[in-house]
C-alpha positions as CSV (number, residue, x, y, z in Angstrom):
1,P,59.5,52.2,-23.1
2,Y,58.3,55.1,-25.3
3,S,56.5,53.1,-28.0
4,E,53.0,54.6,-27.3
5,V,54.4,58.2,-27.0
6,I,56.1,57.8,-30.4
7,N,53.1,56.1,-31.9
8,E,50.9,59.0,-30.8
9,S,53.3,61.8,-31.9
10,V,54.8,60.4,-35.0
11,I,52.4,58.0,-36.6
12,E,49.0,59.2,-35.5
13,A,49.6,62.9,-35.3
14,V,51.9,63.4,-38.4
15,D,50.5,60.8,-40.7
16,S,46.9,60.6,-39.7
17,L,45.4,63.3,-37.5
18,C,47.2,66.5,-38.9
19,P,46.2,66.0,-42.5
20,Y,42.7,65.0,-41.5
21,M,42.3,68.0,-39.2
22,H,43.7,70.3,-41.8
23,Y,41.3,69.1,-44.4
24,R,38.1,68.6,-42.4
25,G,38.7,70.6,-39.2
26,V,39.1,69.6,-35.6
27,A,35.3,69.6,-34.8
28,F,34.6,67.2,-37.6
29,M,37.4,64.9,-36.5
30,V,36.2,64.9,-32.9
31,D,32.6,64.2,-34.0
32,N,33.8,61.1,-35.8
33,C,36.0,59.7,-33.1
34,S,35.1,56.9,-30.7
35,F,32.8,57.7,-27.8
36,T,35.7,57.6,-25.4
37,A,38.0,59.9,-27.5
38,K,35.1,62.3,-28.2
39,T,34.1,62.5,-24.5
40,G,37.7,62.9,-23.4
41,S,38.5,65.6,-25.9
42,R,35.3,67.5,-25.1
43,K,36.0,67.2,-21.4
44,W,39.7,68.0,-21.3
45,A,40.1,70.6,-24.1
46,P,38.3,73.4,-22.2
47,R,40.3,72.6,-19.1
48,F,43.6,72.6,-21.0
49,D,42.6,75.9,-22.8
50,Y,41.7,77.5,-19.5
51,I,45.1,76.4,-17.9
52,L,47.0,78.0,-20.9
53,D,44.9,81.1,-21.5
54,Q,44.0,82.1,-17.9
55,L,46.9,80.7,-15.9
56,A,50.1,80.1,-17.8
57,Y,50.0,82.9,-20.4
58,T,48.7,85.5,-18.0
59,A,51.4,84.5,-15.5
60,V,54.1,85.0,-18.1
61,D,52.5,88.3,-19.3
62,N,52.5,89.5,-15.7
63,G,56.2,88.9,-15.3
64,K,56.3,85.5,-13.5
65,P,59.6,83.9,-14.5
66,V,59.6,80.7,-16.6
67,D,61.0,77.6,-14.9
68,E,64.1,77.2,-17.0
69,D,64.9,73.9,-15.3
70,L,61.6,72.5,-16.4
71,I,62.1,73.7,-20.0
72,S,65.6,72.2,-20.0
73,A,64.4,68.9,-18.6
74,F,61.8,68.6,-21.4
75,E,64.3,69.6,-24.1
76,N,66.9,67.1,-22.9
77,H,64.5,64.2,-22.3
78,E,65.6,60.9,-23.8
79,V,62.3,60.4,-25.5
80,H,63.3,62.9,-28.2
81,G,66.1,60.6,-29.4
82,A,63.7,57.8,-29.7
83,V,61.3,59.9,-31.7
84,I,64.1,61.0,-34.0
85,E,65.1,57.3,-34.7
86,C,61.5,56.4,-35.4
87,C,61.1,59.3,-37.8
88,K,63.9,57.8,-39.8
89,L,61.7,54.7,-40.4
90,R,58.8,56.7,-41.8
91,P,58.1,56.3,-45.5
92,T,58.9,59.3,-47.7
93,V,55.3,59.6,-48.8
94,D,53.1,62.3,-47.3
95,I,49.5,61.5,-46.5
96,S,46.8,63.7,-47.9
97,V,43.0,63.7,-47.7
98,D,41.0,64.4,-50.8
99,S,37.2,64.4,-50.9
100,A,34.3,66.7,-50.7
101,S,34.8,68.9,-47.7
102,S,31.4,68.5,-46.1
103,T,28.4,66.2,-46.1
104,K,26.3,69.1,-47.5
105,E,28.5,69.2,-50.6
106,I,28.3,65.4,-51.1
107,V,24.5,65.5,-50.9
108,I,24.2,68.5,-53.4
109,Q,26.3,66.7,-56.0
């Protein structure tokens, strides 16, 4: 039941998106996504950022207690076991990206 969650977190994030974002940057990656992904990330990223920066972090900074039951429910969720098992199936080869870092550099050469 967790195949898409595991696909997104293990395969796409670790093996594809993280190396690409590290090399080219988040903005470049978003600019080269599908229309749907691009629109979604540009729509939801500011909202998510606002929720964290203006609501969650400030609430904790102002002394609001963290819901330990919520944290515990996340930490003990059964999906983590499925992710661990799928990580065992990953090849031992790391993915890397190696090319000119910008279109400008490619044109100049």
